[in-house]
N, C-alpha and C positions, 0 to 999 in steps of 0.2 A: 190772345189766342189762350182759349180753354182749352182745361185737359182733357176733353175729349177731340177737340180739334188735333191736339198735340201728338194723342194716341193715334188716331186716324192718319194724320200725315204718315208718322211715321212708319206702322202697317202698308201702305200704299209706297213709300220709300224702298221698305224690306222687300216688297215682291217684286217692285222693279230691280233689284238690285239679283234677286235671284235670277231674274228672266235674263240679264245683262253677263250673270255667268255662264248659265245656260248657252248662250250664245259665243261668248269667248272666256273657255273654263282656266287661259293661264293667270287669269285675275286670282284664282282659287291660292297660288303660289306669293301674292302679296299679303296673305293673313295670316299670322303669326298663329300659332299654335295658341288653343285658349285662351283666344283674344276676345274683346268687346266690341262691337262693332260700333262705328260712333258717325251718323252721318250728319255731313254741314251743307246749308244750303250754299250754293252760289254767292247769294247777299250778305252773310252772316259771319262774321269773323272766327278763326277758329279759336276755340274754349284757351286758356293755361293748362298747361300739363302738372301734373302731380297732385290734383286736390285727394286729400286725405288717405294719400298713400300710393304706394306701387300698384297701378293697376295695367292690366295688358288691355288696352284699346289701341283699335285699328281705325283710324278716323279716314272718312272718302269724302271729298266736296262732291256734290250732287249738282250737275250741272245738264247738259244733254247724257252725259252717260257718266259713270262713277270712277272718281279718280281717287288714289292714294293720294293723301294729306302728308307729305314731306315736312318733320320736324324737326 
């Protein structure tokens, strides 16, 4: 996957996530303050935690809907 394809994929998932938040506002409660969102494809393994220091990351697995990843 090229950098352009990766960026386009992430932009598309971001808009899909916003649409889901609009339909189900309770999702907002699953996002910690100042968190960085990380979208994980349903077929991709979840990245290891703790790369290069503490970062506040909220991961969401993308299937048909976005769901928080339990770590």
